[in-house]
C-alpha positions in Angstrom: 30.5 7.8 8.8 27.1 8.8 6.8 24.3 10.2 8.4 21.4 8.0 8.6 18.5 9.0 6.2 15.2 9.6 8.1 11.7 10.3 7.6 10.4 13.4 9.2 7.0 13.0 11.3 4.1 14.3 9.2 5.6 13.9 5.9 2.8 13.0 3.3 2.7 11.6 0.0 -0.5 11.3 -2.4 -1.0 9.8 -5.7 -3.9 9.3 -8.3 -5.5 6.1 -9.2 -8.3 4.5 -11.2 -10.3 1.8 -10.7 -9.7 -0.4 -14.0 -11.9 -3.5 -14.7 -8.7 -5.6 -13.5 -9.1 -4.0 -9.9 -12.6 -5.1 -9.2 -14.2 -7.5 -6.6 -15.7 -9.7 -9.6 -12.2 -10.0 -11.3 -11.6 -12.5 -8.6 -14.7 -14.9 -9.7 -13.0 -18.2 -10.7 -15.9 -19.7 -12.3 -19.6 -18.8 -13.4 -20.9 -19.4 -10.2 -19.0 -16.8 -8.2 -20.3 -13.1 -8.6 -18.8 -10.4 -6.8 -19.4 -6.6 -7.3 -17.8 -4.3 -10.2 -16.1 -2.0 -7.6 -12.6 -1.6 -6.3 -11.4 -4.6 -4.8 -10.1 -4.4 -1.0 -6.9 -6.1 -2.0 -6.3 -3.5 -5.1 -6.9 -0.5 -2.4 -4.4 -1.8 0.0 -2.0 -2.5 -2.8 -2.2 1.3 -3.8 -1.8 2.1 -0.2 1.1 0.2 0.0 2.4 1.5 -3.2 2.1 5.1 -1.8 3.8 4.4 1.6 6.8 2.7 -0.5 7.0 6.0 -2.4 7.9 7.8 1.0 10.3 5.2 1.8 12.5 5.2 -1.3 14.6 8.2 -0.1 15.7 6.0 2.8 17.1 2.7 0.8 20.5 2.3 0.0 22.4 -0.6 -2.4 20.0 -3.7 -2.9 17.4 -2.6 -0.2 13.9 -2.3 -0.9 10.9 -1.7 1.5 8.7 -4.7 2.2 5.4 -4.8 4.1 5.2 -5.9 7.5 1.6 -5.1 8.8 -1.9 -3.8 7.5 -4.7 -2.4 9.5 -7.0 -1.0 7.2 -10.6 -0.7 6.7 -12.3 -0.7 3.2 -15.6 1.3 4.0 -17.2 2.3 0.6 -17.5 1.2 -2.9 -15.8 3.0 -5.5 -16.9 2.0 -9.5 -15.3 1.3 -12.6 -13.4 4.2 -14.4 -13.8 6.3 -10.9 -10.8 7.8 -9.7 -9.7 7.8 -6.0 -6.6 9.5 -4.4 -4.2 7.4 -1.6 -2.5 9.8 0.8 -0.1 8.5 3.4 1.5 10.3 6.3 4.4 9.0 7.9 3.9 8.5 11.8 6.8 7.1 13.5 9.7 4.3 13.4 10.2 2.0 16.0 12.5 -1.0 16.1 13.1 -0.5 12.5 9.3 -0.5 11.2 8.1 2.6 9.8 4.4 3.5 10.4 2.1 5.3 7.8 -1.5 6.2 8.5 -3.3 6.1 5.3 -6.5 7.2 3.8 -8.1 6.7 0.4 -10.9 9.2 -1.0 -12.9 9.3 -4.0 -15.3 12.3 -5.5 -17.9 11.2 -2.7 -15.8 11.0 0.2 -13.2 8.6 2.6 -13.3 5.1 1.1 -10.4 3.4 3.3 -8.0 4.3 6.1 -5.9 2.8 8.5 -2.3 2.2 9.4 0.4 0.4 7.2 3.9 -0.5 8.6 6.8 -1.2 6.5 10.5 -2.4 7.1 13.6 -2.1 4.9 15.4 -5.2 4.1 18.2 -6.6 1.7 16.6 -7.7 -1.7 19.1 -10.4 -1.9 18.6 -11.9 1.3 14.5 -11.5 0.8 14.8 -13.5 -2.5 16.9 -16.0 -0.8 14.5 -17.0 2.0 11.7 -16.7 -0.4 13.6 -19.4 -2.8 13.1 -21.6 0.3 9.5 -21.7 -0.2 10.0 -22.9 -3.8 
């Protein structure tokens, strides 16, 4: 029987990102009446945090497994402008009931721009897509 792969508490991964024009809050404007700041949008910050956590989980995946988001508790506390770079760091905290919890932090050249917790799970890609197709 193969040994279960696991993450060690405290293992980290970090990755650099850049704020492109299509990652700004204003990118979400749907009409001329809407105007948002030309700064990193919270959904994109969270997506990048999810990517870094997912990267840490890659060695755990077998066959058709993928990691999926299960819970997000993130604060976006400072703006980062277009063309600025930022780093996202994820640290594995614990596994409980099949859920993997990571602490995440994002920093730009000025300081912390966001932090929180991301929880992910592992599932069969086939089963996930099968369930998703029911909602079409």
